[in-house]
Backbone as JSON, one array per atom type, in Angstrom:
{
  "sequence": "MKTIANYTYLSQIKTANRENGYHWFCEDTRRFFKSKVYEGVYGGCVFVSSEQNSMPYGPTQPRKYSVRVAMSDGTIQSYAFCEYSSKREADKEAKWLGNALKNGKMRWCTDTYEFVGQQATLPLDTESK",
  "N": [[12.69, 15.11, 5.78], [13.32, 11.38, 5.22], [12.07, 9.08, 7.14], [10.96, 5.62, 8.74], [8.2, 4.37, 7.98], [5.21, 3.69, 9.56], [2.67, 1.45, 9.72], [0.11, -0.83, 9.18], [-0.84, -2.84, 7.25], [0.08, -3.99, 4.03], [-1.48, -3.39, 1.96], [-1.33, -0.49, 2.97], [1.1, 0.51, 2.4], [1.51, 0.12, -0.3], [-0.09, 1.73, -1.34], [0.42, 4.04, 0.02], [3.04, 4.26, -1.28], [2.09, 4.56, -3.97], [1.11, 7.42, -4.15], [2.56, 8.68, -3.79], [3.58, 9.11, -5.91], [5.93, 7.04, -6.73], [6.3, 3.43, -7.98], [7.18, 1.36, -7.29], [5.59, -0.86, -6.64], [3.9, -1.28, -9.21], [2.37, -2.95, -11.24], [3.53, -3.59, -14.02], [6.36, -2.9, -13.22], [6.57, -4.97, -10.86], [6.39, -7.39, -12.81], [8.72, -6.65, -15.25], [11.1, -7.35, -13.14], [10.52, -9.84, -12.11], [8.83, -10.61, -10.1], [7.97, -11.02, -6.38], [5.32, -9.72, -3.95], [4.48, -9.89, -0.93], [2.14, -10.71, 1.63], [1.97, -9.59, 4.93], [3.04, -7.64, 7.58], [5.74, -6.72, 9.08], [6.54, -5.11, 12.68], [5.31, -2.75, 11.68], [6.37, -2.38, 9.48], [8.19, -3.28, 7.67], [8.44, -5.73, 4.62], [8.33, -8.77, 3.26], [10.02, -9.81, -0.31], [10.41, -11.41, -3.83], [12.38, -11.86, -5.95], [13.2, -13.1, -9.26], [16.03, -13.55, -11.35], [16.45, -13.51, -14.41], [17.56, -13.89, -17.21], [17.65, -12.77, -21.12], [18.76, -15.02, -23.52], [20.16, -16.94, -21.25], [20.51, -19.24, -18.69], [17.75, -19.82, -16.79], [17.52, -18.54, -13.65], [17.31, -19.25, -9.87], [14.14, -18.75, -7.92], [15.1, -15.48, -5.32], [14.63, -14.42, -2.16], [13.8, -11.29, -0.77], [14.29, -8.81, 2.07], [12.47, -5.81, 2.61], [11.87, -2.48, 3.39], [9.45, -0.11, 4.42], [8.84, 3.35, 4.04], [8.49, 6.59, 5.5], [8.2, 8.24, 3.33], [7.68, 7.17, 0.93], [9.06, 5.77, -0.16], [10.78, 2.22, -0.7], [12.89, 0.64, 0.85], [15.47, -1.61, 0.21], [16.97, -3.99, 2.95], [18.01, -6.31, 2.86], [18.36, -7.75, 0.18], [17.55, -9.78, -2.48], [18.73, -11.81, -0.6], [18.0, -14.56, 0.42], [17.5, -18.26, 0.11], [15.04, -19.02, 0.65], [11.55, -18.28, 1.13], [10.86, -18.96, 4.18], [12.92, -18.69, 5.58], [13.46, -15.51, 4.59], [11.01, -14.3, 5.69], [12.18, -15.33, 8.63], [14.07, -12.7, 9.23], [12.52, -10.67, 8.45], [10.74, -10.72, 10.19], [12.47, -10.31, 12.85], [13.47, -8.11, 12.29], [11.67, -6.32, 12.0], [10.31, -6.46, 14.56], [13.5, -5.13, 15.86], [13.55, -2.43, 14.42], [11.15, -1.31, 16.06], [11.88, -1.75, 18.14], [14.33, -0.06, 19.02], [16.46, -1.45, 18.36], [17.5, -1.13, 15.84], [18.42, 1.12, 13.68], [16.99, 3.78, 10.89], [19.93, 5.11, 9.3], [20.31, 8.54, 8.46], [22.3, 9.6, 8.12], [24.16, 7.58, 6.41], [22.18, 6.57, 4.57], [21.58, 3.84, 5.02], [20.87, 0.76, 7.54], [20.83, 0.21, 10.66], [22.58, -0.7, 13.49], [21.56, -0.41, 17.19], [24.49, 1.35, 19.32], [25.33, 0.2, 21.92], [25.45, 2.34, 24.97], [28.29, 3.08, 27.06], [28.88, 3.28, 30.15], [31.23, 6.23, 31.53], [34.91, 5.8, 32.35], [36.26, 5.6, 35.41], [38.21, 6.95, 37.71], [39.94, 4.61, 40.1], [39.78, 5.31, 43.73]],
  "CA": [[13.36, 14.12, 6.37], [13.11, 10.55, 5.24], [11.84, 8.52, 8.4], [10.91, 4.32, 9.32], [6.92, 4.58, 8.14], [4.18, 2.82, 10.61], [1.53, 0.44, 8.28], [-0.59, -2.41, 9.59], [-1.22, -3.59, 6.21], [0.65, -4.42, 3.07], [-1.98, -2.04, 1.08], [-1.35, 0.89, 3.19], [1.98, 0.39, 2.24], [1.62, 0.4, -1.66], [-0.9, 3.31, -1.4], [2.01, 5.07, 0.05], [4.02, 4.8, -2.63], [1.6, 5.04, -5.09], [0.77, 8.78, -3.93], [3.99, 9.91, -3.42], [4.65, 9.06, -7.01], [6.53, 6.18, -6.94], [6.48, 2.21, -9.13], [7.51, 0.08, -6.72], [4.58, -2.23, -6.83], [3.22, -1.52, -10.36], [2.16, -4.66, -12.46], [4.44, -3.44, -15.15], [7.61, -2.74, -12.56], [6.96, -6.36, -10.56], [6.6, -8.07, -14.33], [10.13, -6.46, -15.3], [11.84, -7.86, -12.35], [9.55, -10.77, -11.86], [8.86, -9.66, -8.71], [6.58, -11.16, -5.96], [5.74, -9.27, -2.83], [4.15, -11.22, 0.26], [1.12, -10.14, 2.52], [2.55, -9.77, 6.06], [4.29, -6.31, 7.74], [6.54, -6.82, 10.6], [7.07, -3.79, 12.56], [4.62, -1.7, 11.12], [7.29, -1.36, 7.77], [9.12, -4.35, 7.07], [7.7, -7.0, 4.39], [9.2, -9.8, 2.34], [9.46, -9.8, -1.43], [11.23, -11.87, -3.98], [12.82, -11.19, -7.31], [13.73, -13.69, -9.93], [16.72, -12.98, -12.53], [16.25, -13.99, -16.12], [18.03, -12.82, -18.2], [17.53, -13.64, -22.02], [19.97, -16.57, -23.95], [20.99, -17.47, -20.18], [19.71, -20.03, -17.56], [16.68, -19.25, -15.81], [18.0, -18.52, -12.15], [16.35, -19.78, -9.23], [13.76, -17.08, -7.1], [15.66, -15.44, -4.3], [13.97, -13.36, -1.31], [14.05, -9.91, -0.57], [13.46, -8.24, 3.2], [12.24, -4.38, 2.3], [11.38, -1.77, 4.64], [8.17, 1.25, 3.94], [9.55, 4.61, 4.16], [7.53, 7.35, 5.63], [7.48, 9.18, 2.03], [6.84, 6.14, 0.46], [9.95, 4.97, -0.54], [10.98, 1.0, -0.37], [14.48, 0.79, 0.69], [16.46, -3.05, 0.74], [17.47, -4.33, 4.01], [18.7, -7.42, 2.75], [18.32, -7.93, -1.57], [18.1, -11.78, -2.54], [19.45, -12.85, 0.31], [17.49, -16.04, 0.61], [16.67, -19.12, -1.07], [13.79, -19.48, 1.0], [10.7, -17.64, 2.03], [11.0, -18.77, 5.42], [14.5, -17.8, 5.83], [13.3, -14.03, 5.02], [10.24, -14.05, 6.97], [12.49, -14.82, 10.1], [14.87, -11.94, 8.86], [11.97, -10.02, 8.43], [10.23, -10.31, 11.48], [13.75, -9.76, 13.29], [13.83, -6.82, 11.68], [10.58, -5.21, 12.8], [10.84, -5.83, 16.18], [14.68, -4.58, 16.03], [13.79, -1.14, 14.5], [10.3, -1.36, 16.33], [11.99, -1.44, 20.05], [15.03, 0.41, 18.99], [17.88, -1.95, 18.76], [17.79, -1.15, 14.65], [17.1, 2.26, 13.45], [17.45, 4.25, 9.74], [20.95, 6.44, 9.78], [20.05, 9.67, 7.69], [23.73, 9.97, 7.45], [24.76, 6.99, 5.33], [20.88, 6.21, 4.11], [21.54, 2.65, 5.97], [20.23, 0.3, 8.27], [22.55, 0.18, 11.59], [22.14, -1.6, 15.22], [22.38, 0.82, 18.19], [25.07, 0.9, 20.28], [25.66, 0.4, 23.81], [26.19, 3.55, 26.19], [29.27, 2.11, 28.14], [29.61, 4.1, 31.62], [32.51, 6.85, 31.95], [35.95, 5.25, 33.38], [36.41, 6.82, 36.42], [39.66, 5.91, 38.41], [39.16, 4.27, 41.74], [40.38, 5.82, 44.35]],
  "C": [[12.56, 12.39, 6.48], [12.98, 9.52, 6.95], [11.34, 6.94, 8.04], [9.15, 4.87, 9.18], [6.13, 3.08, 9.11], [3.2, 2.43, 9.85], [1.25, -0.55, 9.18], [-0.8, -2.92, 8.76], [-0.23, -3.83, 5.11], [-0.07, -2.94, 2.29], [-1.53, -0.76, 1.35], [0.2, 1.37, 2.51], [2.12, 0.76, 0.44], [0.65, 1.4, -2.16], [0.21, 4.28, -1.33], [2.62, 5.62, -1.11], [3.49, 5.02, -3.79], [1.13, 6.74, -5.1], [2.08, 9.72, -3.67], [4.42, 9.79, -4.96], [5.65, 8.13, -7.6], [5.63, 4.83, -7.39], [6.53, 1.32, -8.01], [6.67, -0.86, -6.78], [3.51, -2.06, -8.25], [3.63, -2.43, -10.96], [3.65, -4.65, -13.28], [5.99, -3.24, -14.44], [7.99, -4.22, -12.09], [6.89, -7.29, -11.82], [7.77, -8.33, -14.84], [11.36, -7.17, -14.26], [11.55, -9.21, -11.95], [9.67, -11.13, -10.19], [7.48, -10.03, -8.07], [6.71, -10.28, -4.66], [4.13, -9.94, -2.29], [3.57, -10.71, 0.94], [1.9, -10.31, 3.87], [3.53, -7.98, 6.38], [4.75, -6.64, 9.17], [7.41, -5.4, 10.9], [6.46, -2.92, 12.4], [5.31, -1.1, 9.56], [8.1, -2.68, 6.87], [8.52, -5.77, 6.51], [8.85, -7.66, 3.82], [8.8, -9.5, 0.63], [10.54, -11.04, -1.82], [11.4, -11.45, -5.28], [13.86, -12.98, -8.12], [14.54, -13.51, -11.37], [16.72, -13.99, -13.84], [16.71, -13.33, -17.24], [17.98, -13.68, -20.09], [18.76, -14.52, -22.49], [20.71, -16.76, -22.84], [20.2, -18.39, -19.5], [18.6, -19.6, -16.56], [16.94, -19.19, -13.92], [16.8, -18.47, -11.36], [15.96, -18.18, -8.62], [14.87, -16.93, -5.93], [14.21, -14.43, -3.26], [14.9, -12.43, -0.62], [13.39, -9.3, 1.0], [13.37, -6.96, 2.69], [11.98, -3.9, 3.73], [10.59, -0.6, 3.93], [9.33, 2.46, 4.81], [8.28, 5.63, 4.92], [7.05, 8.43, 4.33], [7.57, 8.37, 0.96], [7.69, 5.47, -0.76], [10.18, 3.3, -0.05], [12.6, 0.83, -0.19], [14.66, -1.19, 1.39], [16.95, -2.63, 2.12], [18.62, -5.82, 3.64], [17.89, -8.01, 0.97], [18.65, -9.57, -2.01], [19.19, -12.65, -2.17], [19.42, -14.21, 0.91], [16.72, -16.64, -0.33], [15.46, -19.16, -0.32], [12.75, -18.14, 1.48], [10.95, -17.18, 3.44], [11.86, -18.38, 5.98], [14.05, -16.09, 5.88], [12.18, -13.53, 5.79], [10.6, -14.14, 8.18], [13.07, -13.58, 10.41], [13.91, -10.6, 9.21], [11.25, -9.76, 9.86], [11.16, -10.02, 12.21], [13.88, -8.47, 13.34], [12.97, -5.25, 12.32], [10.76, -5.25, 13.46], [12.11, -4.97, 16.46], [14.08, -2.73, 15.61], [12.03, -1.0, 15.41], [10.72, -1.1, 18.13], [13.32, -1.16, 20.12], [16.18, 0.52, 18.98], [18.44, -1.51, 16.93], [17.08, 0.88, 14.45], [17.89, 2.37, 11.81], [18.54, 5.35, 10.01], [20.52, 7.03, 8.61], [21.61, 9.6, 7.44], [24.35, 9.08, 5.98], [23.46, 6.36, 4.53], [21.18, 4.68, 4.63], [20.69, 1.88, 7.51], [20.9, 0.25, 9.82], [21.69, -0.09, 12.55], [22.47, -0.54, 16.34], [23.3, 0.33, 19.1], [25.18, 1.51, 21.63], [26.22, 1.83, 24.46], [26.6, 2.75, 27.11], [29.26, 3.38, 29.11], [30.8, 4.27, 31.41], [33.3, 6.04, 32.54], [35.5, 6.03, 34.07], [37.37, 6.0, 37.29], [38.84, 5.78, 39.79], [39.79, 4.63, 42.8], [40.78, 4.47, 45.79]]
}
């Protein structure tokens, strides 16, 4: 079962991805998507990338920033794909997500394959006497 990874360095995430047969960090993949990956791992699994969508015969689009999550099987999940106009915004969200995953306020849902917030447990209603 895929779970959230726990790493200290981006190089460890890259190694896990490659050793599990994935190509997320390969130079050819990054070149195709005009992708950049930034140093910094938040909460042991979250990092920032950016992509620039430039279609042939069309205007060059601005670079957008994404928040990604490294998983235990070497895959990379997108938390927010091309959602941010600046690296500063993406870093802020990545830091928040890393902390939320680490302290249990967010989690990876294996049923829906997405990141979800933890629901607060409410005490059962009791009738007053």
